[in-house]
TITI-606701 format. One record per residue: x, y, z of N, C-alpha, C in turn; residue in one letter. Coordinates in steps of 0.02 Angstrom, whole numbers, always signed. Atoms other than C-alpha are relative to their C-alpha. Last residue first. Layout:
BEGIN
{node {X Y Z} {X Y Z} {X Y Z} "a"}
...
***
This chain:
BEGIN
{node {+54 -3 +49} {+5776 +2811 +7154} {+3 -65 -40} "n"}
{node {+4 +48 +54} {+5882 +2813 +7310} {-61 +10 -43} "f"}
{node {+57 -22 +40} {+5948 +2939 +7435} {-4 -49 -59} "l"}
{node {+13 +39 +61} {+6062 +2865 +7567} {-63 +28 -32} "l"}
{node {+51 -20 +47} {+6140 +2968 +7707} {-4 -47 -60} "e"}
{node {-30 -14 +64} {+6233 +2921 +7866} {-58 +11 -50} "h"}
{node {+42 -44 +39} {+6183 +2919 +8049} {+37 +19 -63} "v"}
{node {+35 +38 +52} {+6267 +2766 +8125} {-47 +43 -41} "n"}
{node {+65 -32 +10} {+6397 +2864 +8222} {-35 -36 -57} "n"}
{node {+40 +12 -60} {+6542 +2757 +8285} {-69 +30 -6} "t"}
{node {+12 +71 -9} {+6640 +2735 +8123} {-43 -16 +61} "f"}
{node {+27 +32 +60} {+6633 +2915 +8063} {-17 -73 +10} "a"}
{node {+57 +42 -18} {+6653 +2989 +8238} {-28 -41 -58} "d"}
{node {-12 +44 -57} {+6830 +3056 +8215} {-58 -47 +17} "p"}
{node {+14 -34 -63} {+6794 +3125 +8040} {+7 -49 +59} "s"}
{node {-55 -40 -26} {+6886 +3052 +7890} {-14 +33 +68} "h"}
{node {-47 +39 -40} {+6779 +2904 +7842} {+54 +43 +33} "t"}
{node {-68 -25 -5} {+6625 +2981 +7766} {+43 -43 +45} "g"}
{node {-25 +29 -61} {+6472 +2879 +7731} {+73 +19 +4} "q"}
{node {-55 -31 -35} {+6371 +2968 +7602} {+15 -40 +62} "h"}
{node {-13 +21 -68} {+6254 +2898 +7472} {+58 +39 +29} "f"}
{node {-47 -49 -27} {+6168 +2955 +7314} {+11 -22 +72} "k"}
{node {-13 -5 -71} {+6085 +2816 +7215} {+46 +59 +15} "l"}
{node {-36 -62 -12} {+6005 +2811 +7043} {+6 +8 +75} "l"}
{node {-18 -15 -69} {+5950 +2639 +6985} {+39 +65 +1} "i"}
{node {-49 -54 -1} {+5858 +2590 +6826} {+12 +18 +73} "d"}
{node {+5 -57 -45} {+5770 +2422 +6824} {+55 +51 -15} "c"}
{node {-59 -39 +15} {+5731 +2282 +6700} {-7 +66 +40} "v"}
{node {+9 -72 +3} {+5610 +2150 +6759} {+66 +32 -19} "a"}
{node {+70 -14 -17} {+5581 +1962 +6763} {-15 +75 +0} "i"}
{node {+4 -69 -21} {+5740 +1908 +6673} {-73 +16 +13} "t"}
{node {+34 -49 +42} {+5740 +1719 +6666} {+1 +70 +30} "p"}
{node {+72 +3 -3} {+5871 +1617 +6753} {-31 +54 -42} "g"}
{node {+28 +32 +59} {+6055 +1619 +6797} {-75 -1 +8} "q"}
{node {+62 +40 -7} {+6139 +1737 +6918} {-23 -28 -66} "p"}
{node {+58 -36 +26} {+6320 +1789 +6888} {-63 -43 +4} "p"}
{node {+2 +1 +73} {+6436 +1688 +7000} {-60 +41 -24} "f"}
{node {-64 -26 +24} {+6475 +1727 +7182} {+0 +7 -75} "f"}
{node {-41 +43 +43} {+6292 +1702 +7227} {+64 +35 -21} "s"}
{node {-54 +32 -38} {+6221 +1797 +7376} {+47 -41 -43} "t"}
{node {-56 -44 -12} {+6110 +1925 +7288} {+59 -31 +36} "g"}
{node {+6 -27 -67} {+5949 +1825 +7306} {+61 +44 +19} "n"}
{node {-64 -30 -22} {+5930 +1793 +7121} {-10 +31 +69} "d"}
{node {-36 +44 -46} {+5779 +1677 +7099} {+66 +28 +24} "g"}
{node {+41 +40 -45} {+5711 +1767 +6947} {+43 -46 +42} "q"}
{node {+4 +71 +18} {+5841 +1884 +6874} {-41 -38 +51} "i"}
{node {+19 +34 -62} {+5818 +2072 +6883} {-13 -72 -19} "v"}
{node {+46 +57 +1} {+5912 +2145 +6735} {-12 -26 +71} "n"}
{node {-26 +56 -37} {+5990 +2318 +6755} {-52 -56 +2} "s"}
{node {+19 +63 +32} {+5938 +2441 +6620} {+32 -61 +32} "n"}
{node {+58 +2 +45} {+6029 +2594 +6684} {-10 -70 -27} "n"}
{node {+4 +64 +37} {+6145 +2597 +6834} {-64 +2 -40} "v"}
{node {+50 +6 +53} {+6200 +2765 +6907} {+5 -69 -32} "v"}
{node {-5 +62 +39} {+6293 +2783 +7072} {-58 -2 -49} "l"}
{node {+59 +16 +40} {+6323 +2952 +7155} {+14 -64 -40} "v"}
{node {-12 +37 +62} {+6447 +2985 +7295} {-66 -16 -34} "k"}
{node {+63 +11 +36} {+6452 +3110 +7439} {+15 -31 -68} "h"}
{node {+27 +67 -13} {+6611 +3086 +7542} {-66 -15 -34} "g"}
{node {-29 +48 +48} {+6696 +3238 +7463} {-28 -70 +9} "v"}
{node {+32 -3 +66} {+6579 +3357 +7554} {+25 -55 -47} "h"}
{node {-40 -23 +56} {+6642 +3308 +7725} {-38 -5 -66} "d"}
{node {-67 +25 +11} {+6510 +3280 +7855} {+34 +31 -60} "e"}
{node {-19 -36 +61} {+6357 +3368 +7922} {+74 -15 -13} "h"}
{node {-42 +42 +42} {+6304 +3234 +8046} {+16 +35 -65} "r"}
{node {-45 -44 +37} {+6219 +3317 +8194} {+50 -42 -40} "h"}
{node {-10 +16 +70} {+6086 +3190 +8235} {+49 +45 -37} "s"}
{node {-22 +69 +14} {+6049 +3165 +8418} {+26 -10 -71} "h"}
{node {-47 +26 -51} {+6022 +3334 +8502} {+32 -66 -19} "d"}
{node {-64 -36 -4} {+5947 +3420 +8349} {+50 -28 +50} "p"}
{node {-34 +34 -56} {+5814 +3287 +8316} {+67 +33 +13} "m"}
{node {+46 +40 -39} {+5686 +3367 +8199} {+30 -34 +62} "n"}
{node {+61 -37 -16} {+5775 +3512 +8113} {-45 -38 +49} "d"}
{node {-19 -57 -42} {+5945 +3427 +8122} {-61 +39 +22} "l"}
{node {-10 +25 -68} {+5867 +3267 +8056} {+19 +56 +48} "m"}
{node {+64 +20 -27} {+5798 +3356 +7904} {+8 -24 +72} "v"}
{node {+39 -61 -11} {+5964 +3442 +7872} {-68 -17 +32} "e"}
{node {-27 -32 -61} {+6063 +3281 +7894} {-40 +63 +17} "s"}
{node {+19 +41 -57} {+5950 +3194 +7767} {+24 +31 +66} "t"}
{node {+70 -8 -14} {+5970 +3335 +7642} {-22 -38 +63} "y"}
{node {+10 -23 -69} {+6160 +3338 +7652} {-73 +8 +19} "g"}
{node {-49 +25 -49} {+6194 +3328 +7466} {-13 +30 +68} "f"}
{node {-15 -52 -50} {+6035 +3364 +7366} {+46 -30 +53} "a"}
{node {+5 +21 -70} {+6035 +3246 +7216} {+22 +57 +47} "p"}
{node {-64 -1 -35} {+6004 +3333 +7049} {-8 -24 +72} "w"}
{node {-40 -61 -1} {+5847 +3283 +6957} {+65 -7 +37} "g"}
{node {-34 -10 -65} {+5740 +3133 +7008} {+38 +66 +4} "a"}
{node {+47 +1 -56} {+5614 +3130 +6865} {+33 +20 +65} "t"}
{node {+56 -44 +18} {+5720 +3179 +6715} {-52 +5 +55} "g"}
{node {-17 -70 -14} {+5871 +3099 +6802} {-58 +48 -15} "y"}
{node {+46 -27 -51} {+5791 +2926 +6806} {+11 +75 +12} "l"}
{node {+66 -3 +31} {+5871 +2864 +6643} {-51 +30 +49} "d"}
{node {+51 +47 -23} {+6034 +2908 +6730} {-65 +9 -39} "s"}
{node {-3 +59 +43} {+6171 +2996 +6631} {-51 -53 +20} "t"}
{node {+34 -15 +63} {+6123 +3164 +6710} {+1 -60 -48} "r"}
{node {+71 +19 -3} {+6170 +3091 +6879} {-38 +13 -64} "p"}
{node {+38 -59 +17} {+6356 +3099 +6831} {-74 -19 +1} "d"}
{node {+33 -5 +66} {+6435 +2950 +6917} {-38 +66 -7} "d"}
{node {+26 +59 +33} {+6552 +2967 +7066} {-33 +17 -67} "g"}
{node {+62 +22 -32} {+6569 +3123 +7172} {-30 -60 -35} "h"}
{node {+51 +21 +48} {+6749 +3172 +7135} {-61 -26 +39} "e"}
{node {+41 +56 -24} {+6884 +3266 +7227} {-52 -16 -53} "h"}
{node {-39 +41 -47} {+7026 +3388 +7191} {-40 -55 +33} "g"}
{node {+25 -4 -69} {+6906 +3517 +7118} {+41 -41 +49} "f"}
{node {+24 +64 -25} {+6988 +3552 +6951} {-15 +7 +74} "y"}
{node {-28 +18 -65} {+7007 +3715 +6855} {-27 -68 +22} "c"}
{node {-65 +33 +3} {+6973 +3720 +6669} {+30 -18 +67} "g"}
{node {-51 -53 +5} {+6830 +3846 +6659} {+71 -29 -4} "s"}
{node {-7 -21 +70} {+6713 +3699 +6621} {+52 +56 -9} "p"}
{node {+50 -50 +19} {+6749 +3638 +6799} {+10 +19 -73} "d"}
{node {-29 -61 +30} {+6850 +3478 +6819} {-57 +46 -21} "r"}
{node {-65 -11 -34} {+6804 +3334 +6935} {+34 +63 -26} "t"}
{node {-55 +39 +29} {+6624 +3348 +6876} {+65 +14 +38} "p"}
{node {-36 -40 +50} {+6491 +3415 +6995} {+55 -44 -29} "h"}
{node {-53 +30 +41} {+6359 +3333 +7103} {+33 +52 -45} "w"}
{node {+16 +60 +38} {+6256 +3436 +7224} {+61 -23 -39} "t"}
{node {-51 +17 +50} {+6266 +3569 +7359} {-21 -64 -37} "p"}
{node {-47 +52 -21} {+6100 +3612 +7439} {+56 -5 -52} "y"}
{node {-55 +10 +47} {+5984 +3764 +7430} {+49 -51 +30} "v"}
{node {-65 -29 -17} {+5825 +3751 +7534} {+51 -16 -54} "k"}
{node {-6 -67 +28} {+5651 +3721 +7462} {+66 +34 +17} "g"}
{node {+23 -50 -49} {+5615 +3573 +7577} {+7 +72 -24} "d"}
{node {+73 +5 -6} {+5626 +3448 +7433} {-29 +51 +49} "p"}
{node {+23 +62 -30} {+5804 +3510 +7402} {-76 -1 +4} "g"}
{node {+50 -6 -52} {+5849 +3648 +7281} {-17 -69 +26} "y"}
{node {+68 +18 +19} {+6010 +3622 +7186} {-47 +16 +57} "t"}
{node {+52 +3 -51} {+6190 +3681 +7192} {-66 -22 -31} "w"}
{node {+30 +67 +9} {+6354 +3676 +7099} {-51 -11 +55} "c"}
{node {+46 -3 +57} {+6396 +3862 +7088} {-37 -66 -11} "r"}
{node {+67 -16 -25} {+6471 +3851 +7264} {-51 +8 -57} "a"}
{node {+30 +60 -29} {+6623 +3762 +7191} {-72 +13 +21} "h"}
{node {+17 +44 +56} {+6664 +3912 +7082} {-35 -62 +26} "i"}
{node {+54 -32 +38} {+6654 +4029 +7233} {-21 -43 -60} "e"}
{node {+62 +13 -36} {+6758 +3911 +7340} {-59 +28 -39} "v"}
{node {+14 -41 -59} {+6895 +3924 +7210} {-65 -22 +33} "s"}
{node {+52 -50 +10} {+6942 +3783 +7092} {-14 +37 +66} "c"}
{node {+69 +25 +5} {+7103 +3692 +7134} {-49 +58 -9} "e"}
{node {+20 +14 +68} {+7278 +3753 +7093} {-70 -26 -8} "g"}
{node {-35 -40 +50} {+7342 +3743 +7272} {-22 -22 -69} "v"}
{node {-73 +3 -2} {+7213 +3657 +7380} {+29 +44 -54} "g"}
{node {-39 +13 +60} {+7032 +3708 +7398} {+75 -1 +14} "p"}
{node {-60 -39 -13} {+6946 +3689 +7566} {+48 -12 -58} "l"}
{node {-46 -1 +56} {+6770 +3628 +7533} {+57 +48 +17} "y"}
{node {+36 -14 +61} {+6646 +3575 +7665} {+47 -4 -60} "g"}
{node {+58 +45 +3} {+6714 +3496 +7822} {-40 +10 -64} "k"}
{node {-23 +70 +9} {+6886 +3575 +7797} {-57 -50 +0} "e"}
{node {+12 +38 -61} {+6805 +3746 +7771} {+21 -72 -11} "n"}
{node {-58 +44 -6} {+6824 +3884 +7643} {-1 -34 +68} "a"}
{node {-51 -33 -40} {+6646 +3951 +7641} {+59 -48 +4} "t"}
{node {-5 -68 +25} {+6513 +3906 +7513} {+50 +42 +38} "a"}
{node {-41 -1 +62} {+6541 +3721 +7545} {+9 +70 -28} "i"}
{node {-66 +29 -11} {+6487 +3729 +7729} {+43 +3 -64} "l"}
{node {-41 -50 -36} {+6343 +3850 +7696} {+71 -26 +10} "d"}
{node {-21 -51 +49} {+6277 +3726 +7568} {+43 +53 +33} "y"}
{node {-48 +30 +46} {+6278 +3583 +7694} {+24 +51 -51} "a"}
{node {-64 -1 -35} {+6191 +3693 +7824} {+55 -29 -45} "r"}
{node {-10 +56 -47} {+6052 +3720 +7701} {+67 +8 +34} "s"}
{node {-58 +44 +11} {+6023 +3891 +7623} {+2 -56 +53} "k"}
{node {-26 +28 -62} {+5857 +3984 +7612} {+55 -52 -15} "p"}
{node {+16 +71 -9} {+5845 +4076 +7446} {+27 -26 +66} "a"}
{node {+56 +8 -47} {+5850 +4267 +7461} {-18 -73 +14} "s"}
{node {-20 -22 -67} {+6023 +4284 +7384} {-55 -12 +52} "a"}
{node {+24 -67 -17} {+5967 +4182 +7234} {+18 +18 +72} "p"}
{node {+71 -3 -20} {+6077 +4031 +7207} {-22 +71 +15} "p"}
{node {+8 -3 -72} {+6241 +4055 +7113} {-75 +1 +17} "m"}
***
C-alpha cells in the first residue's frame, strides 16, 4: 500500500473504495484492498493505480484485464509503471470546468511492442505487409483509455494516451 502521507490522485481514490467507476469486486474477485496494492507514483508525485495481472499472486482474480504487462517492454526500465488517470488529474487541476473524465478503471489498457521494424515508404495504409528496407527498429509502450460504458463516453473527446 502507498504511504499514508502520500498524496493520492482521484483515480487512486476511486479504486481504493468499492465504486462502480473504480473497482467494484464481484463474487469471488479480489478485494478492494488487494486491488489498491497495484499503484505507482505519477510524474506529479501523486499515487495512481497501475497495471496488474488478471490474477493476484494470492490466487484471487480481478475480473478485468489491462492488456500487456509493461514489465515485458524494453522501455520499462525507463518508463516504469503507467499511471492510470494521470491525464485526467492534470486536466482536473488546470481545467476543472471542462475536463472531468475519471472513467472506469477497467478501460485502461497497455500495449507492448518490442523490436518493431520501420519500413521505408510505409505510410500505414497498405492492406499487405509493407515491403522495403528496414530503416529503424522501435520499441513501443502505450497506455490508453477510452471507456465505453459511461453515458458520455462517445460524446466526450477527453481520453487518455500515454506513449513511450
